[in-house]
GUTITOR-813945 format. One record per residue (C-alpha): chain; residue number from 1; y, z, x negated; residue in one letter. Coordinates in Angstrom, 2 decimals. Example, Ala and Ser with C-alpha at 12.3 -4.5 7.8 and 13.67 -1.06 7.14 Angstrom:
% residues 2
+---+-----+---------+---------+---------+---+
| c |   k |       Y |       Z |       X | r |
+---+-----+---------+---------+---------+---+
| A |   1 |   -4.50 |    7.80 |  -12.30 | A |
| A |   2 |   -1.06 |    7.14 |  -13.67 | S |
+---+-----+---------+---------+---------+---+
//
This chain:
% residues 84
+---+-----+---------+---------+---------+---+
| c |   k |       Y |       Z |       X | r |
+---+-----+---------+---------+---------+---+
| A |   1 |   -0.39 |   -0.03 |   -0.04 | X |
| A |   2 |    3.47 |   -0.70 |   -1.38 | X |
| A |   3 |    6.29 |    2.05 |   -1.49 | X |
| A |   4 |    8.95 |    2.38 |    1.03 | X |
| A |   5 |   12.24 |    1.95 |   -0.61 | X |
| A |   6 |   15.52 |    3.41 |    1.65 | X |
| A |   7 |   18.90 |    2.93 |    0.37 | X |
| A |   8 |   22.03 |    2.09 |    2.36 | X |
| A |   9 |   22.99 |   -1.54 |    2.64 | X |
| A |  10 |   26.11 |   -3.39 |    4.24 | X |
| A |  11 |   25.52 |   -6.45 |    5.72 | X |
| A |  12 |   27.79 |   -8.96 |    4.19 | X |
| A |  13 |   26.09 |  -12.36 |    6.14 | X |
| A |  14 |   23.52 |  -13.16 |    8.68 | X |
| A |  15 |   21.38 |  -16.14 |    7.89 | X |
| A |  16 |   19.12 |  -16.44 |   10.36 | X |
| A |  17 |   18.18 |  -14.01 |   13.72 | X |
| A |  18 |   16.34 |  -14.59 |   16.74 | X |
| A |  19 |   16.73 |  -12.15 |   19.52 | X |
| A |  20 |   13.29 |  -13.75 |   21.16 | X |
| A |  21 |   10.82 |  -12.67 |   17.92 | X |
| A |  22 |   13.29 |   -9.96 |   16.46 | X |
| A |  23 |   13.16 |  -12.05 |   13.18 | X |
| A |  24 |   16.29 |  -12.00 |   11.22 | X |
| A |  25 |   17.40 |  -12.55 |    7.59 | X |
| A |  26 |   20.33 |  -11.04 |    6.03 | X |
| A |  27 |   22.24 |  -10.80 |    3.08 | X |
| A |  28 |   23.30 |   -7.37 |    1.83 | X |
| A |  29 |   25.56 |   -5.28 |   -0.76 | X |
| A |  30 |   24.54 |   -1.61 |   -1.86 | X |
| A |  31 |   25.06 |    1.19 |   -4.79 | X |
| A |  32 |   21.37 |    2.48 |   -4.51 | X |
| A |  33 |   18.51 |    1.42 |   -6.48 | X |
| A |  34 |   16.42 |   -1.36 |   -5.66 | X |
| A |  35 |   13.93 |   -3.67 |   -7.43 | X |
| A |  36 |   15.36 |   -7.41 |   -6.92 | X |
| A |  37 |   19.02 |   -7.70 |   -7.10 | X |
| A |  38 |   22.37 |   -9.73 |   -8.68 | X |
| A |  39 |   25.46 |   -8.44 |   -9.71 | X |
| A |  40 |   29.27 |  -10.17 |   -9.45 | X |
| A |  41 |   30.86 |   -9.92 |  -12.54 | X |
| A |  42 |   34.88 |  -10.19 |  -13.01 | X |
| A |  43 |   36.72 |  -13.15 |  -14.14 | X |
| A |  44 |   40.21 |  -14.32 |  -14.28 | X |
| A |  45 |   39.89 |  -15.80 |  -10.68 | X |
| A |  46 |   38.59 |  -13.05 |   -9.28 | X |
| A |  47 |   39.67 |   -9.63 |  -11.03 | X |
| A |  48 |   38.76 |   -7.02 |   -8.16 | X |
| A |  49 |   35.18 |   -7.27 |   -8.53 | X |
| A |  50 |   32.85 |   -4.18 |   -8.10 | X |
| A |  51 |   31.08 |   -4.91 |  -10.58 | X |
| A |  52 |   28.31 |   -1.44 |   -9.42 | X |
| A |  53 |   27.47 |   -3.26 |   -6.08 | X |
| A |  54 |   23.85 |   -5.43 |   -6.21 | X |
| A |  55 |   23.28 |   -7.87 |   -3.65 | X |
| A |  56 |   20.23 |   -8.87 |   -1.87 | X |
| A |  57 |   18.62 |  -10.12 |    1.24 | X |
| A |  58 |   16.57 |   -8.38 |    3.94 | X |
| A |  59 |   14.49 |  -10.09 |    5.99 | X |
| A |  60 |   11.38 |   -9.47 |    8.97 | X |
| A |  61 |   11.15 |   -8.07 |   12.45 | X |
| A |  62 |   14.25 |   -5.78 |   12.85 | X |
| A |  63 |   17.18 |   -5.50 |   15.13 | X |
| A |  64 |   19.91 |   -7.85 |   15.39 | X |
| A |  65 |   22.28 |   -6.40 |   12.38 | X |
| A |  66 |   26.42 |   -6.40 |   12.50 | X |
| A |  67 |   28.04 |   -8.35 |    9.49 | X |
| A |  68 |   30.00 |   -5.12 |    8.03 | X |
| A |  69 |   27.87 |   -2.73 |    9.34 | X |
| A |  70 |   26.28 |    0.30 |    7.39 | X |
| A |  71 |   22.91 |    0.91 |    7.56 | X |
| A |  72 |   20.29 |    3.17 |    6.03 | X |
| A |  73 |   17.42 |    0.64 |    5.35 | X |
| A |  74 |   13.42 |    1.52 |    4.74 | X |
| A |  75 |   11.79 |   -1.43 |    3.71 | X |
| A |  76 |    9.16 |   -3.00 |    1.22 | X |
| A |  77 |    9.98 |   -5.09 |   -1.52 | X |
| A |  78 |    8.15 |   -8.59 |   -1.29 | X |
| A |  79 |    8.80 |  -11.45 |   -3.60 | X |
| A |  80 |    7.81 |  -14.71 |   -1.60 | X |
| A |  81 |    6.34 |  -17.39 |   -3.73 | X |
| A |  82 |    7.48 |  -20.17 |   -1.44 | X |
| A |  83 |   11.20 |  -18.43 |   -0.54 | X |
| A |  84 |   11.86 |  -16.51 |   -3.17 | X |
+---+-----+---------+---------+---------+---+
//
């Protein structure tokens, strides 16, 4: 059995959500430790970036989430060979 991760997430974008199946795919940011993520870096064009934020994707059966909403998430990490 895989470990269940618990972290706080702020939804940054809804990629897909189906109310019929309750399956969704959302992008989120967090300051908590998660296994796979990307970060932003400061640049001349974007000097106000918070480099402590980690970004990743949350996919699966769930309630519909609100962009900008803050949630406590319990999830398992899964790397999909087809979609990454």
